[in-house]
C-alpha positions in Angstrom: 96.2 96.5 1.1 93.4 94.5 2.7 92.3 97.5 4.9 92.6 99.9 1.9 90.5 97.6 -0.2 87.8 97.3 2.5 87.7 101.1 2.8 87.4 101.6 -1.0 84.6 99.0 -1.4 82.6 100.4 1.6 83.2 104.0 0.7 80.4 103.9 -1.9 82.1 106.4 -4.2 83.8 106.3 -7.6 87.6 106.3 -7.3 90.6 106.5 -9.7 93.6 104.6 -8.3 96.9 105.4 -9.9 100.7 105.2 -9.3 103.8 104.0 -11.1 104.8 100.4 -11.9 105.2 98.1 -8.9 103.0 99.9 -6.5 100.4 97.2 -6.3 97.5 98.5 -8.3 96.3 95.1 -9.6 97.0 93.5 -6.2 94.7 96.1 -4.6 92.1 95.3 -7.3 92.1 91.6 -6.3 91.7 92.6 -2.6 88.7 94.9 -3.6 87.1 91.9 -5.5 87.6 89.6 -2.4 86.2 92.3 -0.1 83.1 92.7 -2.3 82.5 88.9 -2.2 83.0 88.8 1.6 80.5 91.6 2.0 77.9 89.7 -0.1 78.3 86.2 1.5 80.7 84.9 -1.1 78.6 85.9 -4.1 79.8 88.2 -6.9 76.4 89.3 -8.4 76.7 92.9 -9.4 80.5 92.8 -9.4 82.4 93.0 -12.7 86.1 93.0 -13.2 87.0 94.2 -16.6 90.2 95.2 -18.6 91.0 96.4 -22.1 92.9 93.5 -23.3 92.7 89.7 -22.9 96.1 89.4 -21.1 95.2 92.3 -18.7 91.8 90.7 -18.0 93.4 87.4 -17.2 95.9 89.0 -14.8 93.0 90.9 -13.1 90.8 87.8 -13.0 88.0 89.3 -15.1 86.9 89.7 -18.7 87.6 92.2 -21.5 85.5 95.3 -22.0 84.4 94.0 -25.3 83.2 90.7 -23.7 81.4 92.5 -20.9 79.6 94.8 -23.3 79.1 92.0 -25.8 80.6 94.0 -28.7 83.0 92.7 -31.3 86.4 94.3 -32.0 86.0 97.2 -34.4 82.4 98.0 -33.3 82.9 101.8 -33.3 81.7 104.3 -35.9 84.2 107.1 -35.6 82.1 109.3 -37.9 79.8 109.8 -34.9 80.4 111.6 -31.7 81.2 109.3 -28.7 77.7 109.8 -27.2 76.0 109.2 -30.5 78.1 106.1 -31.0 77.4 104.8 -27.5 73.6 105.4 -28.0 73.7 103.4 -31.3 75.6 100.5 -29.7 73.3 100.4 -26.6 70.2 100.3 -28.8 71.5 97.3 -30.6 72.2 95.3 -27.5 69.9 92.4 -26.6 67.6 92.5 -23.6 69.7 90.1 -21.6 72.8 92.3 -22.0 71.0 95.4 -21.0 69.5 93.7 -17.9 73.0 92.5 -16.8 74.2 96.1 -17.2 71.3 97.3 -15.0 72.2 94.8 -12.3 75.8 96.0 -12.2 76.7 97.6 -8.9 80.5 97.8 -8.9 82.9 97.8 -11.8 86.6 97.3 -11.2 88.5 98.4 -14.3 92.2 97.6 -14.6 94.8 99.0 -16.9 92.7 102.1 -17.6 95.6 103.8 -19.5 94.9 101.4 -22.4 91.1 102.3 -22.5 90.2 104.8 -25.2 87.9 107.7 -24.5 85.4 106.3 -26.9 85.4 102.9 -25.1 85.2 104.5 -21.7 82.2 106.6 -22.9 80.5 103.4 -24.2 81.1 101.6 -20.9 79.6 104.4 -18.7 76.8 105.4 -21.1 75.5 101.8 -21.3 75.5 101.2 -17.6 73.9 104.6 -16.9 71.2 104.0 -19.5 70.5 100.5 -18.3 70.1 101.7 -14.8 67.9 104.6 -15.9 65.5 102.2 -17.7 65.4 99.4 -15.2 66.2 100.6 -11.7 67.0 104.3 -11.6 67.0 104.3 -7.8 69.9 101.9 -7.6 73.4 103.4 -8.0 76.4 101.9 -9.6 80.0 102.9 -9.2 83.4 102.3 -10.7 87.0 102.0 -9.4 89.5 102.4 -12.2 93.1 101.3 -11.7 96.0 102.4 -13.9 98.9 104.7 -14.8 98.5 107.0 -17.8 102.3 107.3 -18.0 102.3 103.7 -19.1 101.0 102.2 -22.4 98.3 104.1 -24.3 95.2 102.5 -25.9 95.6 100.3 -29.0 93.9 101.5 -32.2 90.2 100.8 -32.7 90.0 98.2 -29.9 91.5 95.6 -32.1 94.0 94.4 -29.4 96.9 94.7 -31.8 99.8 95.4 -29.4 101.9 96.8 -32.3 99.3 99.4 -33.2 98.8 101.9 -30.5 96.7 105.0 -30.8 99.0 108.0 -30.3 96.3 110.7 -30.7 95.9 111.2 -27.0 92.4 109.7 -26.8 92.8 108.5 -23.2 89.8 107.6 -21.0 90.2 110.8 -19.0 89.2 112.7 -22.2 85.7 111.2 -21.9 83.0 113.6 -20.5 82.0 110.7 -18.2 85.4 110.8 -16.5 84.9 114.2 -15.0 81.4 113.4 -13.9 82.6 110.3 -12.0 86.0 111.3 -10.6 86.3 115.1 -11.0 90.0 115.8 -10.7 90.5 113.4 -7.7 92.7 110.4 -7.5 94.3 108.0 -5.0 98.0 107.7 -5.8 99.8 104.6 -4.5 103.4 105.6 -3.9 105.1 102.8 -2.0 107.0 100.7 -4.5 106.9 97.0 -3.7 108.7 95.7 -6.8 112.1 97.4 -6.3 114.0 98.0 -3.1 116.9 100.1 -4.3 116.1 103.7 -3.6 118.4 104.9 -6.4 116.7 102.7 -8.9 113.3 103.7 -7.7 114.2 107.4 -8.1 115.5 106.8 -11.6 112.3 105.0 -12.6 110.2 107.8 -11.0 111.9 110.4 -13.1 111.7 108.2 -16.2 107.9 107.8 -15.7 107.4 111.5 -16.4 109.8 111.5 -19.4 112.9 112.8 -17.5 116.1 110.9 -18.5 118.5 112.1 -15.9 122.3 112.0 -16.5 122.4 109.3 -13.8 119.8 107.1 -15.6 121.6 107.6 -19.0 125.0 106.6 -17.4 123.3 103.6 -15.8 121.8 102.4 -19.0 125.2 102.9 -20.9 126.9 100.9 -18.1 124.3 98.1 -18.3 124.8 98.0 -22.1 128.5 97.7 -21.6 128.0 94.9 -19.0 125.6 93.0 -21.3 127.9 93.3 -24.4 131.0 92.3 -22.4 129.3 89.3 -20.9 128.0 88.1 -24.3 131.5 88.6 -25.8 133.1 86.7 -23.0 130.5 83.9 -23.4 129.2 84.3 -19.9 125.7 85.4 -21.1 123.7 84.1 -24.2 120.3 84.9 -25.7 119.2 81.7 -24.0 119.8 82.9 -20.4 117.6 85.9 -19.9 114.1 87.0 -21.0 114.2 89.6 -23.8 111.7 92.4 -24.0 111.0 93.7 -27.5 108.5 96.4 -28.6 107.3 94.3 -31.6 105.7 90.9 -31.8 107.6 89.9 -34.9 110.9 90.1 -33.0 109.5 88.2 -30.1 108.3 85.3 -32.3 111.6 85.2 -34.2 113.7 85.2 -31.0 111.7 82.4 -29.4 111.9 80.4 -32.6 115.6 80.8 -32.9 116.2 80.0 -29.3 114.1 76.8 -29.4 116.1 75.6 -32.5 119.4 76.4 -30.8 118.4 74.5 -27.7 117.4 71.5 -29.8 120.9 71.5 -31.4 122.6 71.9 -28.0 120.8 68.9 -26.5 120.6 66.8 -29.6 116.9 66.3 -29.1 113.7 67.0 -31.1 110.8 69.2 -29.9 107.5 68.0 -28.6 104.4 69.6 -30.1 101.2 70.1 -28.0 97.9 71.0 -29.8 95.2 72.7 -27.7 91.7 71.6 -27.6 89.3 74.6 -27.7 85.6 74.4 -26.9 82.6 76.5 -26.1 80.7 76.0 -22.8 76.9 76.6 -22.9 77.0 79.0 -25.8 76.6 78.8 -29.5 80.0 79.7 -31.1 81.9 78.4 -34.1 85.2 76.7 -33.4 87.0 79.5 -35.3 85.5 82.2 -33.1 86.2 80.2 -29.9 89.9 79.8 -30.9 90.2 83.5 -31.9 88.9 84.7 -28.5 91.0 82.3 -26.6 94.1 83.4 -28.6 93.4 87.0 -27.7 92.7 86.3 -24.0 95.1 83.6 -22.9 98.9 83.4 -22.8 98.8 79.7 -23.5 99.1 79.2 -27.3 97.0 77.0 -29.5 100.2 75.1 -30.5 103.1 74.8 -28.0 106.5 73.5 -29.0 109.0 72.5 -26.3 112.3 70.8 -26.0 114.7 70.0 -23.2 116.2 73.2 -21.9 113.4 75.4 -23.2 112.8 78.6 -21.2 109.1 78.8 -20.3 106.7 80.8 -18.2 103.6 79.4 -16.4 100.3 80.5 -17.8 98.3 79.6 -14.8 98.8 79.1 -11.1 100.3 75.7 -10.5 100.6 73.7 -7.3 102.9 70.9 -6.1 101.7 68.7 -3.4 98.3 67.7 -1.9 96.8 68.9 1.4 97.1 68.3 4.3 100.8 67.9 3.3 102.8 71.0 2.3 101.5 72.6 -0.9 103.8 74.7 -3.0 102.2 77.3 -5.2 103.8 78.4 -8.5 102.3 81.8 -9.4 101.2 82.7 -13.0 104.2 84.1 -14.9 106.9 82.1 -13.0 109.9 81.4 -15.2 111.4 77.9 -15.5 113.3 75.5 -17.7 112.2 72.2 -19.2 114.3 69.6 -17.5 112.8 66.6 -19.4 109.6 64.8 -20.2 107.6 62.3 -18.1 106.7 59.2 -19.9 104.1 58.3 -17.2 102.1 61.5 -18.0 100.8 62.9 -21.2 100.5 66.4 -22.3 97.0 66.0 -23.7 93.7 64.2 -23.5 94.7 60.9 -25.2 97.3 58.3 -24.8 98.8 59.4 -28.1 99.7 62.8 -26.8 103.4 63.5 -26.3 104.9 63.1 -22.8 104.3 66.0 -20.4 107.2 68.4 -19.7 109.0 68.3 -16.4 109.8 72.0 -15.5 112.2 73.3 -12.9 110.7 76.6 -11.8 112.6 79.4 -10.0 110.4 80.5 -7.2 111.0 83.0 -4.3 111.3 79.9 -2.1 113.8 78.2 -4.3 113.7 75.8 -7.2 110.7 73.6 -7.6 110.4 70.8 -10.1 107.0 69.9 -11.4 105.5 67.7 -14.1 103.2 70.1 -15.9 100.2 68.4 -17.5 97.4 69.9 -19.7 94.5 71.7 -17.9 91.5 73.7 -18.8 92.1 77.5 -19.0 88.7 79.3 -19.1 87.3 82.5 -20.2 84.7 83.7 -17.7 81.2 84.4 -18.9 79.6 87.8 -18.3 75.9 86.9 -18.3 76.3 84.2 -15.8 78.7 82.7 -13.3 81.2 80.3 -14.9 83.1 80.0 -18.1 81.9 80.3 -21.7 85.0 79.0 -23.5 87.9 76.9 -22.5 91.3 75.8 -23.8 92.7 72.4 -22.7 96.5 72.9 -23.1 99.8 72.7 -21.3 99.8 75.9 -19.3 103.2 77.1 -20.5 104.5 79.6 -23.0 108.0 80.1 -24.4 109.7 82.9 -22.4 112.9 83.8 -24.1 111.1 86.9 -25.3 108.0 88.9 -24.7 106.5 92.2 -26.0 106.4 95.3 -23.8 102.6 95.2 -24.2 102.5 91.7 -22.7 104.8 92.4 -19.8 102.9 95.4 -18.4 101.8 94.3 -15.0 104.4 91.5 -14.7 107.5 91.4 -12.5 110.9 90.0 -13.6 114.2 89.2 -11.9 116.1 90.1 -15.0 115.6 91.1 -18.7 117.4 92.1 -21.8 115.7 95.2 -23.3 115.6 96.4 -26.9 114.7 100.0 -26.0 115.9 101.9 -29.1 112.9 100.4 -31.0 110.3 101.7 -28.6 107.7 103.7 -30.5 105.1 105.2 -28.1 105.3 107.2 -24.9 105.7 105.2 -21.8 107.1 102.1 -23.5 110.7 102.5 -22.2 109.4 103.1 -18.6 107.1 100.0 -18.7 110.0 97.8 -19.9 112.6 99.1 -17.3 110.1 99.1 -14.4 109.4 95.4 -14.8 112.7 94.3 -13.3 113.3 94.1 -9.5 116.9 95.1 -9.3 119.5 97.2 -11.1 121.7 94.1 -11.6 118.8 92.5 -13.5 118.8 95.2 -16.2 120.6 94.3 -19.4 120.4 96.8 -22.3 120.5 95.6 -25.9 119.9 99.1 -27.3 118.8 102.5 -26.0 118.0 105.8 -27.7 117.5 108.8 -25.3 115.2 110.5 -27.8 112.7 107.7 -27.6 112.0 108.5 -23.9 109.2 111.0 -23.6 106.0 111.6 -21.7 102.8 112.3 -23.4 101.9 116.0 -22.9 98.2 115.2 -22.6 99.1 112.9 -19.6 101.4 115.4 -18.1 98.7 118.1 -18.2 96.1 115.7 -16.8 98.2 114.8 -13.7 99.2 118.4 -13.1 95.5 119.1 -12.4 94.9 116.1 -10.2 94.2 116.2 -6.5 95.3 113.3 -4.3 92.6 112.1 -1.8 95.0 110.0 0.3 93.8 111.9 3.4 90.5 110.0 3.1 92.4 106.7 3.7 94.8 107.5 6.4 93.2 105.1 8.8 94.3 102.3 6.4 98.0 103.2 6.8 98.4 104.3 10.4 97.4 101.8 13.0 97.3 102.7 16.7 99.8 100.6 18.7 98.0 98.9 21.6 100.6 100.2 24.1 101.0 103.7 22.7 98.7 106.7 22.3 98.0 107.9 18.7 100.0 111.1 17.9 
């Protein structure tokens, strides 16, 4: 990955990087960002990491497209053509934003499948226009990462994960796409998330809308396993993360599980209220909280009790150097084992005691007292954050939407697949899980599995340029001649 990132950054060309779930697209993006900084003496001037949603931006380590372009949600006028709309919005931008766009040299765009054609046109038009006006002799380029067989764009850029745009207005429909990438792509094919070849083959077929008889039989078998375990009392809703297509079910499931856990342990919940504040910008408290709610997993109000199933919303560490330091990655699942009276979960002595969480990591269980910390939104116009939330970096994790789990990896999940309502949703849910034993099916409807014909047609015309990067894969052995 490091060699591949180095080659991509130094290649000085636009590139579309694709591949199914678990092939390391976002991981490669992180390497590309690191390589750019290494090549520029640690600076990131000219580099912008962007993504269509707040959650995707947080995972990628960047900002949303709306933030980068300084545009509010719902900024488009769809009575105009894409080019006309882009020209209108660029003309309304302040001088500082236009200058920042002119200084852009590399854009790393993650989760491009969720970027609409209109948004992609706006992004490229604005950067092109800014360069044309300020420094026409200085080029810029884009590396886009994503899989169009996964989730499509949400409607009108409003970031509503229950409101997808099913009209096929993908980024590759933009005239700028062909200008930048032609029909070339780099497809990553090695799956890191799963190891079982049978499971990988099933997911590969599912990605393109093919529900094989083996996959159907497997899902029926995992449904029977799930129901039998629940009936026998060996598995409850409290034990495994549930994946639902709709946010309403997620919120209801988490609320019910929290109440059940309170009753089981005979305890009451602790409530943590976030402190949201702007940094160096003029914004109302309402707008700050709204942007933080869209971009961060950590909620404004967090309710926890003993036994609560949680996920980390930031990278946590246990220990202090030079002693051994254990890192707990963002998204790691754990359980609240208790509360520390010696630590508070807020900024004052009246804040409730901080939760002590037992995380399940790849190195084994790690118990950590999780205290509140600052979680920032990075500014676009300058280095550093422009808004921050001081909160316990945890979120209830009995349930999550398909939209929120795209890009994540899970050891196990219970999936409500019959309610899936857009192309790619069933594939995204199933491909989150590492092993076949980790798949639990709550419901499944074979008719809900389909691939978008626009996407199928797009990939049929693509040409893979992996030959340009063979030196990143095959390394000459020092004791053996290259063959």
